[in-house]
LOVOZA-489949 format. One record per atom (N, C-alpha, C): x, y, z; atom name. Coordinates in pm, whole numbers, plus 50000, padded with zeros to 5 digits. Each point is the difference from the previous one (the first is absolute). Layout:
BEGIN
+-------+-------+-------+-------+
:    c1 :    c2 :    c3 : atome :
+-------+-------+-------+-------+
:     X :     Y :     Z :    CA :
...
+-------+-------+-------+-------+
! end
This chain:
BEGIN
+-------+-------+-------+-------+
:    c1 :    c2 :    c3 : atome :
+-------+-------+-------+-------+
: 82414 : 79118 : 16030 :     N :
: 49976 : 49894 : 49903 :    CA :
: 49909 : 49895 : 50063 :     C :
: 49901 : 49961 : 49927 :     N :
: 49901 : 49906 : 50053 :    CA :
: 50052 : 49858 : 50013 :     C :
: 50093 : 49959 : 49914 :     N :
: 50046 : 49861 : 50003 :    CA :
: 50138 : 49982 : 50064 :     C :
: 50056 : 50104 : 50057 :     N :
: 50133 : 49994 : 50060 :    CA :
: 49990 : 49937 : 50139 :     C :
: 50072 : 49891 : 50019 :     N :
: 49995 : 49928 : 50128 :    CA :
: 50050 : 50088 : 50115 :     C :
: 50101 : 50084 : 49976 :     N :
: 50051 : 50086 : 50107 :    CA :
: 49900 : 50111 : 50033 :     C :
: 49932 : 50053 : 49900 :     N :
: 49897 : 50100 : 50027 :    CA :
: 49887 : 49939 : 50084 :     C :
: 49966 : 49875 : 49972 :     N :
: 49896 : 49932 : 50077 :    CA :
: 50046 : 49977 : 50144 :     C :
: 50127 : 49969 : 50019 :     N :
: 50055 : 49983 : 50135 :    CA :
: 49997 : 50134 : 50073 :     C :
: 50039 : 50107 : 49933 :     N :
: 50001 : 50133 : 50061 :    CA :
: 49860 : 50040 : 50043 :     C :
: 49898 : 49965 : 49920 :     N :
: 49861 : 50035 : 50031 :    CA :
: 49936 : 49899 : 50096 :     C :
: 50079 : 49904 : 50048 :     N :
: 49951 : 49894 : 50088 :    CA :
: 49893 : 49913 : 49936 :     C :
: 50003 : 49990 : 49868 :     N :
: 49910 : 49910 : 49928 :    CA :
: 50058 : 49858 : 49997 :     C :
: 50130 : 49990 : 50022 :     N :
: 50069 : 49871 : 50014 :    CA :
: 50078 : 50004 : 50131 :     C :
: 50011 : 49886 : 50066 :     N :
: 50073 : 49999 : 50128 :    CA :
: 50150 : 50011 : 49981 :     C :
: 50066 : 50051 : 50101 :     N :
: 50146 : 50004 : 50002 :    CA :
: 50046 : 49997 : 50145 :     C :
: 50123 : 49967 : 50016 :     N :
: 50062 : 50007 : 50132 :    CA :
: 50082 : 50129 : 50001 :     C :
: 49936 : 50106 : 50046 :     N :
: 50060 : 50133 : 49996 :    CA :
: 50091 : 50021 : 50120 :     C :
: 50123 : 50041 : 49972 :     N :
: 50100 : 50026 : 50104 :    CA :
: 50006 : 50149 : 50032 :     C :
: 49975 : 50083 : 49900 :     N :
: 50005 : 50146 : 50019 :    CA :
: 49908 : 50064 : 49897 :     C :
: 49936 : 50112 : 50040 :     N :
: 49916 : 50073 : 49906 :    CA :
: 49993 : 50146 : 50041 :     C :
: 50003 : 50088 : 49901 :     N :
: 49977 : 50142 : 50022 :    CA :
: 49924 : 50053 : 49879 :     C :
: 49993 : 50131 : 49984 :     N :
: 49923 : 50059 : 49890 :    CA :
: 50063 : 49976 : 49863 :     C :
: 50130 : 49967 : 49996 :     N :
: 50072 : 49989 : 49873 :    CA :
: 50021 : 49856 : 49956 :     C :
: 50023 : 49909 : 50096 :     N :
: 50034 : 49864 : 49962 :    CA :
: 49948 : 49897 : 50098 :     C :
: 50006 : 49877 : 49955 :     N :
: 49963 : 49886 : 50083 :    CA :
: 50113 : 49898 : 49984 :     C :
: 50042 : 49940 : 50112 :     N :
: 50104 : 49898 : 49997 :    CA :
: 49937 : 49871 : 50048 :     C :
: 50008 : 49897 : 49913 :     N :
: 49934 : 49873 : 50028 :    CA :
: 50099 : 49884 : 49990 :     C :
: 49960 : 49887 : 50058 :     N :
: 50077 : 49877 : 49985 :    CA :
: 49985 : 49949 : 49856 :     C :
: 50109 : 49953 : 49943 :     N :
: 49995 : 49940 : 49867 :    CA :
: 49950 : 49856 : 50014 :     C :
: 49902 : 49961 : 49919 :     N :
: 49944 : 49865 : 50011 :    CA :
: 50091 : 49894 : 49937 :     C :
: 50105 : 50044 : 49930 :     N :
: 50097 : 49908 : 49942 :    CA :
: 50140 : 50046 : 50042 :     C :
: 50033 : 49986 : 50129 :     N :
: 50122 : 50061 : 50051 :    CA :
: 50129 : 49932 : 49955 :     C :
: 50099 : 50083 : 49973 :     N :
: 50135 : 49950 : 49970 :    CA :
: 50071 : 49959 : 50128 :     C :
: 49972 : 50072 : 50109 :     N :
: 50053 : 49968 : 50133 :    CA :
: 49891 : 50034 : 50102 :     C :
: 50023 : 49959 : 50124 :     N :
: 49904 : 50033 : 50106 :    CA :
: 49993 : 50152 : 50018 :     C :
: 49879 : 50052 : 50000 :     N :
: 49980 : 50143 : 50019 :    CA :
: 50002 : 50082 : 49872 :     C :
: 50000 : 49935 : 49884 :     N :
: 49999 : 50070 : 49871 :    CA :
: 49874 : 50087 : 49992 :     C :
: 50020 : 50129 : 49981 :     N :
: 49891 : 50097 : 49999 :    CA :
: 49992 : 50071 : 49865 :     C :
: 49885 : 50060 : 49973 :     N :
: 49980 : 50083 : 49882 :    CA :
: 49957 : 50139 : 50044 :     C :
: 50065 : 50103 : 49946 :     N :
: 49956 : 50138 : 50020 :    CA :
: 49915 : 50036 : 49880 :     C :
: 49875 : 50039 : 50025 :     N :
: 49908 : 50032 : 49891 :    CA :
: 49949 : 50142 : 50019 :     C :
: 50032 : 50091 : 49907 :     N :
: 49941 : 50134 : 50008 :    CA :
: 49848 : 49991 : 49981 :     C :
: 49927 : 50084 : 50070 :     N :
: 49855 : 49998 : 49988 :    CA :
: 49952 : 50058 : 49867 :     C :
: 50077 : 50089 : 49944 :     N :
: 49967 : 50052 : 49867 :    CA :
: 50041 : 49897 : 49896 :     C :
: 49910 : 49967 : 49909 :     N :
: 50033 : 49903 : 49896 :    CA :
: 50092 : 50064 : 49896 :     C :
: 50121 : 49952 : 49996 :     N :
: 50096 : 50034 : 49895 :    CA :
: 50063 : 49870 : 49957 :     C :
: 50039 : 49991 : 49874 :     N :
: 50046 : 49873 : 49945 :    CA :
: 50142 : 49967 : 50042 :     C :
: 50091 : 50096 : 49990 :     N :
: 50139 : 49967 : 50028 :    CA :
: 50075 : 50120 : 50057 :     C :
: 50128 : 49983 : 50018 :     N :
: 50085 : 50104 : 50058 :    CA :
: 49990 : 50131 : 49924 :     C :
: 49992 : 49993 : 49868 :     N :
: 49998 : 50121 : 49918 :    CA :
: 49873 : 50083 : 50023 :     C :
: 49894 : 49936 : 50047 :     N :
: 49873 : 50068 : 50024 :    CA :
: 49985 : 50048 : 50144 :     C :
: 50092 : 49960 : 50087 :     N :
: 49987 : 50027 : 50143 :    CA :
: 50066 : 50132 : 50036 :     C :
: 49933 : 50080 : 50080 :     N :
: 50059 : 50129 : 50037 :    CA :
: 50111 : 49982 : 50104 :     C :
: 50091 : 50094 : 50002 :     N :
: 50117 : 49992 : 50088 :    CA :
: 49962 : 49997 : 50148 :     C :
: 49893 : 50070 : 50036 :     N :
: 49959 : 50005 : 50140 :    CA :
: 49959 : 49861 : 50050 :     C :
: 49931 : 49924 : 49915 :     N :
: 49958 : 49866 : 50039 :    CA :
: 50121 : 49909 : 50018 :     C :
: 50094 : 50007 : 49908 :     N :
: 50120 : 49917 : 50009 :    CA :
: 50081 : 50036 : 50124 :     C :
: 50019 : 50129 : 50023 :     N :
: 50075 : 50045 : 50118 :    CA :
: 49930 : 49958 : 50128 :     C :
: 49868 : 50018 : 50004 :     N :
: 49924 : 49960 : 50119 :    CA :
: 50013 : 49851 : 50026 :     C :
: 49989 : 49919 : 49895 :     N :
: 50012 : 49855 : 50015 :    CA :
: 50135 : 49962 : 50058 :     C :
: 50107 : 50058 : 49948 :     N :
: 50134 : 49967 : 50049 :    CA :
: 50022 : 50051 : 50143 :     C :
: 49943 : 50115 : 50033 :     N :
: 50008 : 50049 : 50138 :    CA :
: 49931 : 49904 : 50096 :     C :
: 49884 : 49948 : 49962 :     N :
: 49927 : 49905 : 50085 :    CA :
: 50080 : 49871 : 50017 :     C :
: 50062 : 49954 : 49892 :     N :
: 50084 : 49880 : 50010 :    CA :
: 50113 : 50025 : 50098 :     C :
: 50068 : 50111 : 49985 :     N :
: 50117 : 50030 : 50084 :    CA :
: 49961 : 50023 : 50146 :     C :
: 49892 : 50074 : 50023 :     N :
: 49964 : 50040 : 50136 :    CA :
: 49915 : 49898 : 50075 :     C :
: 49917 : 49924 : 49930 :     N :
: 49906 : 49912 : 50069 :    CA :
: 50011 : 49852 : 49962 :     C :
: 50001 : 49971 : 49872 :     N :
: 49985 : 49861 : 49956 :    CA :
: 50128 : 49918 : 50019 :     C :
: 50114 : 50051 : 49955 :     N :
: 50123 : 49923 : 50018 :    CA :
: 50031 : 49980 : 50148 :     C :
: 49987 : 50103 : 50084 :     N :
: 50020 : 49974 : 50144 :    CA :
: 49903 : 49895 : 50055 :     C :
: 49876 : 50002 : 49954 :     N :
: 49901 : 49901 : 50044 :    CA :
: 50042 : 49859 : 49958 :     C :
: 50043 : 49985 : 49875 :     N :
: 50043 : 49869 : 49950 :    CA :
: 50122 : 49949 : 50077 :     C :
: 50094 : 50090 : 50028 :     N :
: 50119 : 49960 : 50076 :    CA :
: 49963 : 49956 : 50140 :     C :
: 49912 : 50076 : 50065 :     N :
: 49962 : 49970 : 50137 :    CA :
: 49917 : 49871 : 50010 :     C :
: 49901 : 49986 : 49917 :     N :
: 49905 : 49889 : 50012 :    CA :
: 50044 : 49873 : 49930 :     C :
: 50072 : 50012 : 49887 :     N :
: 50038 : 49881 : 49923 :    CA :
: 50150 : 49973 : 50001 :     C :
: 50076 : 50088 : 50063 :     N :
: 50146 : 49983 : 50010 :    CA :
: 50068 : 49990 : 49864 :     C :
: 49948 : 50074 : 49900 :     N :
: 50067 : 49999 : 49870 :    CA :
: 50127 : 50082 : 50010 :     C :
: 50094 : 49971 : 49913 :     N :
: 50129 : 50068 : 50004 :    CA :
: 50018 : 50100 : 49887 :     C :
: 49904 : 50005 : 49910 :     N :
: 50008 : 50094 : 49889 :    CA :
: 49865 : 50010 : 49933 :     C :
: 49996 : 50080 : 49894 :     N :
: 49876 : 50022 : 49928 :    CA :
: 50030 : 50027 : 49854 :     C :
: 49933 : 49930 : 49911 :     N :
: 50010 : 50026 : 49858 :    CA :
: 49872 : 50068 : 49955 :     C :
: 50014 : 50111 : 49927 :     N :
: 49887 : 50067 : 49937 :    CA :
: 50004 : 49966 : 49853 :     C :
: 49886 : 49958 : 49945 :     N :
: 49992 : 49965 : 49858 :    CA :
: 49875 : 50063 : 49941 :     C :
: 50011 : 50042 : 49875 :     N :
: 49887 : 50065 : 49936 :    CA :
: 50010 : 49977 : 49850 :     C :
: 49894 : 49950 : 49938 :     N :
: 49998 : 49970 : 49857 :    CA :
: 49918 : 50102 : 49923 :     C :
: 50041 : 50027 : 49878 :     N :
: 49928 : 50090 : 49911 :    CA :
: 49988 : 49931 : 49865 :     C :
: 49877 : 49985 : 49951 :     N :
: 49980 : 49935 : 49871 :    CA :
: 50023 : 49851 : 50012 :     C :
: 50091 : 49946 : 49920 :     N :
: 50029 : 49857 : 50000 :    CA :
: 50041 : 49956 : 50141 :     C :
: 49935 : 49896 : 50049 :     N :
: 50026 : 49952 : 50136 :    CA :
: 49904 : 50057 : 50102 :     C :
: 49922 : 50099 : 49961 :     N :
: 49903 : 50062 : 50091 :    CA :
: 49866 : 49929 : 49983 :     C :
: 49971 : 49908 : 50092 :     N :
: 49878 : 49920 : 49988 :    CA :
: 49874 : 50081 : 50022 :     C :
: 50001 : 50090 : 50096 :     N :
: 49884 : 50084 : 50029 :    CA :
: 50035 : 50142 : 49957 :     C :
: 49921 : 50054 : 49911 :     N :
: 50029 : 50131 : 49942 :    CA :
: 49952 : 50114 : 50090 :     C :
: 50049 : 49998 : 50121 :     N :
: 49980 : 50105 : 50100 :    CA :
: 50134 : 50011 : 50071 :     C :
: 50062 : 50116 : 49994 :     N :
: 50132 : 50019 : 50059 :    CA :
: 50004 : 49945 : 50143 :     C :
: 50104 : 49923 : 50030 :     N :
: 50020 : 49949 : 50135 :    CA :
: 50147 : 49965 : 50019 :     C :
: 50040 : 49996 : 50124 :     N :
: 50138 : 49968 : 50035 :    CA :
: 49999 : 49877 : 50089 :     C :
: 50084 : 49903 : 49967 :     N :
: 50017 : 49881 : 50084 :    CA :
: 50103 : 50031 : 50108 :     C :
: 49968 : 49967 : 50122 :     N :
: 50094 : 50008 : 50112 :    CA :
: 50028 : 49856 : 50042 :     C :
: 50121 : 49954 : 49976 :     N :
: 50034 : 49861 : 50024 :    CA :
: 50103 : 49993 : 50113 :     C :
: 49956 : 49960 : 50120 :     N :
: 50095 : 49985 : 50111 :    CA :
: 50106 : 49897 : 49964 :     C :
: 50123 : 50024 : 50044 :     N :
: 50110 : 49912 : 49968 :    CA :
: 50053 : 49931 : 50125 :     C :
: 50025 : 49872 : 49986 :     N :
: 50049 : 49915 : 50108 :    CA :
: 50121 : 49922 : 49950 :     C :
: 50089 : 49960 : 50091 :     N :
: 50111 : 49916 : 49956 :    CA :
: 49946 : 49875 : 49928 :     C :
: 50060 : 49967 : 49888 :     N :
: 49965 : 49879 : 49925 :    CA :
: 49855 : 49997 : 49953 :     C :
: 49942 : 50117 : 49966 :     N :
: 49861 : 50000 : 49953 :    CA :
: 49986 : 49969 : 49852 :     C :
: 50108 : 49996 : 49927 :     N :
: 50002 : 49965 : 49857 :    CA :
: 49914 : 50093 : 49915 :     C :
: 49977 : 50122 : 50045 :     N :
: 49917 : 50094 : 49924 :    CA :
: 50083 : 50116 : 49946 :     C :
: 50131 : 49986 : 49999 :     N :
: 50081 : 50115 : 49961 :    CA :
: 50048 : 49994 : 49855 :     C :
: 50053 : 50113 : 49958 :     N :
: 50054 : 50014 : 49865 :    CA :
: 50150 : 49976 : 50009 :     C :
: 50039 : 49876 : 49992 :     N :
: 50139 : 49963 : 50019 :    CA :
: 50086 : 50039 : 49879 :     C :
: 50124 : 50024 : 50029 :     N :
: 50099 : 50029 : 49897 :    CA :
: 50013 : 49879 : 49907 :     C :
: 49992 : 50024 : 49870 :     N :
: 50010 : 49894 : 49901 :    CA :
: 50108 : 50039 : 49899 :     C :
: 50117 : 49936 : 50011 :     N :
: 50114 : 50035 : 49916 :    CA :
: 49969 : 49986 : 49851 :     C :
: 49908 : 49912 : 49964 :     N :
: 49969 : 49978 : 49858 :    CA :
: 49937 : 50125 : 49937 :     C :
: 49948 : 50090 : 50079 :     N :
: 49938 : 50121 : 49946 :    CA :
: 50102 : 50109 : 49970 :     C :
: 50123 : 49983 : 50045 :     N :
: 50103 : 50101 : 49980 :    CA :
: 50037 : 50020 : 49854 :     C :
: 49984 : 49900 : 49919 :     N :
: 50041 : 50010 : 49860 :    CA :
: 49925 : 50109 : 49925 :     C :
: 49879 : 50029 : 50037 :     N :
: 49921 : 50101 : 49933 :    CA :
: 50011 : 50138 : 50066 :     C :
: 50067 : 50007 : 50113 :     N :
: 50003 : 50124 : 50077 :    CA :
: 50057 : 50117 : 49921 :     C :
: 50114 : 49982 : 49934 :     N :
: 50061 : 50110 : 49925 :    CA :
: 49910 : 50045 : 49885 :     C :
: 49943 : 49906 : 49929 :     N :
: 49912 : 50032 : 49888 :    CA :
: 49877 : 50078 : 50047 :     C :
: 49941 : 49958 : 50107 :     N :
: 49882 : 50068 : 50053 :    CA :
: 50038 : 50138 : 50052 :     C :
: 50116 : 50009 : 50066 :     N :
: 50046 : 50129 : 50049 :    CA :
: 50020 : 50097 : 49884 :     C :
: 50063 : 49955 : 49894 :     N :
: 50023 : 50085 : 49884 :    CA :
: 49868 : 50051 : 49943 :     C :
: 49901 : 49915 : 49993 :     N :
: 49870 : 50040 : 49947 :    CA :
: 49931 : 50102 : 50090 :     C :
: 50006 : 49977 : 50131 :     N :
: 49931 : 50088 : 50094 :    CA :
: 50071 : 50136 : 50018 :     C :
: 50131 : 50003 : 49977 :     N :
: 50075 : 50123 : 50027 :    CA :
: 50020 : 50086 : 49876 :     C :
: 49936 : 49967 : 49890 :     N :
: 50013 : 50079 : 49877 :    CA :
: 49937 : 50136 : 50016 :     C :
+-------+-------+-------+-------+
! end
């Protein structure tokens, strides 16, 4: 895609702070980080969302996170956990499949905390999803 910001980054038409790159994907620093070390995994093939992405790319990305990136984040930034986030459609600002890797630290305020007020809809939603 000619106007896709991630495609331009992959082609080195726009600068990025690349942490890892191979033939399938590029991992860069997020310019709007939720926590220190927030990274984006971007497949080199332009696909819009998870439904368009082949299984090999997804598996490869997760293998790289497990084998290289999370250990690197733990060693260099002393993070204690990692949140992976990925949006499809609504909430997806850039229409090129990507995964957010958000290092987690004590008291980072970036987590999905338990909210008791959401429990009231749980049974109703469960009933709808389990039909």
